[in-house]
ZANU-960466 format. One line per field, with one value per residue (C-alpha): residue in three letters; residue number from 0; z, y, x. Coordinates in steps of 0.25 Angstrom, whole numbers, plus 2048, in hexadecimal, padded with zeros to 3 digits. Each point is the difference from the previous one (the first is absolute). Example, Ala and Ser with C-alpha at 12.3 -4.5 7.8 and 13.67 -1.06 7.14 Angstrom:
2
code = ALA	SER .
pos = 0	1 .
z = 81F	7FE .
y = 7EE	80E .
x = 831	806 .
END
This chain:
88
code = MET	SER	GLN	SER	ALA	VAL	LEU	ALA	PRO	THR	LYS	GLU	MET	SER	HIS	ASP	GLU	TRP	LEU	ARG	GLU	ARG	ARG	LYS	GLY	ILE	GLY	GLY	SER	ASP	ALA	ALA	ALA	ILE	LEU	GLY	LEU	ASN	LYS	TRP	LYS	SER	PRO	ILE	GLN	VAL	TYR	MET	GLU	LYS	ILE	GLY	GLU	ILE	GLU	SER	ASP	VAL	SER	SER	GLU	ALA	ALA	TYR	TRP	GLY	HIS	VAL	LEU	GLU	ASP	VAL	VAL	ALA	ARG	GLU	PHE	SER	LYS	ARG	THR	GLY	LYS	LYS	VAL	ARG	ASN	ARG .
pos = 0	1	2	3	4	5	6	7	8	9	10	11	12	13	14	15	16	17	18	19	20	21	22	23	24	25	26	27	28	29	30	31	32	33	34	35	36	37	38	39	40	41	42	43	44	45	46	47	48	49	50	51	52	53	54	55	56	57	58	59	60	61	62	63	64	65	66	67	68	69	70	71	72	73	74	75	76	77	78	79	80	81	82	83	84	85	86	87 .
z = A0B	80C	7FF	80F	805	802	80D	800	7F3	806	7F4	802	810	808	80A	80B	7F9	7FE	80F	803	7F4	806	80D	7FB	7FC	802	7F8	7FF	80B	809	7FD	805	80C	803	7FF	809	7F5	800	80B	7FF	802	808	7FD	80B	7F9	7F3	807	807	7F2	7FA	80B	7FF	80E	7FB	7F4	7F7	7FE	7F0	802	805	7F9	7FC	7FB	7F7	7FA	7FE	7F9	7F7	7FD	7FC	7F1	802	807	7F8	7F3	807	805	7F2	7FA	80A	800	7F2	805	7FB	80A	7FE	807	802 .
y = 823	7F7	7F2	7FB	7F4	7F3	7FA	7F4	7FC	7FE	7FC	7F1	801	7FA	80B	7F8	802	80F	803	7FA	808	80C	7FF	802	80F	80D	802	80D	7FE	7FB	80D	808	7F8	802	80F	800	804	7F3	801	7F1	7FB	805	7FF	7F5	7F7	802	7FB	7F5	7FB	800	7F9	7F5	802	804	7FD	80C	802	7FF	7FB	80D	808	80A	7F7	7F9	80D	805	7F3	801	80F	7FF	800	80C	808	7FD	805	80C	802	800	808	80C	7FF	7FB	7F5	7F2	7F5	7F3	7F3	7F6 .
x = 64D	806	7FC	7FA	807	7F8	804	7F6	7F8	7F2	7F8	801	800	7F6	7F9	808	80D	7FC	7FE	80D	808	7F8	805	80E	7FF	7F7	7F6	7F7	7F7	80A	808	7F4	7FE	810	7FD	7F5	7F6	7F7	7F6	7FD	810	80A	810	801	7F6	807	80C	7FA	7FA	80D	807	7F5	7FB	7F1	7F9	7FE	7F1	7FE	7F3	7F9	7F6	80A	80B	7F4	7FC	80E	803	7F2	803	80E	7FE	7F6	80B	80B	7F8	7FC	80E	805	7F4	804	80F	802	80A	7FF	7FC	804	7FA	80B .
END
């Protein structure tokens, strides 16, 4: 089994530090928007967020529920796929 690389340990990060690190990479929701599969965000919005021209909307209702439901989704993914999910 391959080991995933930790690019930035987030356990002790403040929310602001996490947001700064998040801007440096592409996450799952970013990938969906870049591919045109996110009806709430366009590829150009992702680009503008990454270069710091606009703020990411991490306080939206969808972002809130995404954060709240992370553990539930991870458990269900593990149950359905048989793959382990680790929280780093």
